[in-house]
C-alpha positions, 0 to 999 in steps of 0.5 A, spaced: 137 892 735 140 890 742 133 891 745 130 886 740 135 880 742 135 881 749 127 881 749 128 874 744 133 872 749 128 873 755 122 870 752 126 864 750 129 863 757 121 864 760 119 859 755 125 854 758 123 855 765 116 854 764 118 848 760 122 845 766 117 847 771 113 841 769 119 836 771 120 837 778 126 832 778 132 835 775 138 832 778 140 825 777 139 824 784 132 826 784 130 823 778 133 816 781 129 817 787 123 818 784 124 812 779 125 808 785 119 810 789 115 809 782 117 802 781 116 800 789 109 798 788 111 794 782 117 791 786 113 789 792 107 786 787 112 781 784 116 780 791 109 777 793 107 773 787 114 770 786 118 770 793 112 769 798 111 762 799 103 763 799 104 767 792 100 765 786 107 764 782 112 762 787 111 754 785 112 757 778 119 761 780 121 754 783 120 750 777 124 755 773 129 755 778 130 748 777 130 748 770 135 753 770 139 749 775 138 741 775 136 741 768 141 746 765 148 743 762 151 749 762 150 751 769 152 744 771 158 744 768 160 750 772 159 746 779 164 744 783 162 736 784 164 735 792 162 742 794 155 742 791 153 735 790 149 736 797 146 742 795 143 739 788 140 733 792 137 738 796 134 742 790 132 735 787 128 734 793 125 741 794 124 743 787 122 736 783 115 735 786 113 742 785 112 740 777 106 737 779 108 731 774 106 724 776 113 722 773 117 725 779 115 720 784 119 719 790 123 713 786 125 717 780 128 723 785 132 718 789 134 715 783 136 722 780 140 724 786 144 717 785 146 719 778 147 726 780 155 725 781 155 721 774 151 727 771 156 732 773 162 728 771 159 727 764 158 735 764 165 737 765 168 732 761 164 731 755 165 736 749 159 737 744 161 739 737 156 744 735 159 746 729 158 738 727 151 738 728 147 739 722 142 745 722 134 744 723 130 744 717 126 750 720 132 754 721 136 752 714 133 759 711 137 763 716 144 760 714 
């Protein structure tokens, strides 16, 4: 009986080792290194597309950045008026033309830059009552 248990144990060990041989990255460090190497071509592709000024999606990323900053009242609310006013004006100059919209003329951008201090002041003082706002009819079924 003892020999049968020993043989069964050895068989299980053999099956286990055959199974683990299929996975060369057994330690956490090895697995993370492998994953990093595996993902590198994808990261490089995304860098070329979004971060390289010659990339196909560079302008789209810049437009998204503009929407996430200049047109985002929550982001604006966190800004320090004095320290970031110049940066916001620079963003308006650099990013708004990338929309490719005829509405974003030089006059529009100049006027927007004049209004940025007032916009900042309003975002930091205005309290909107979200609970007092009636739900959209499209979402009433979810209440």
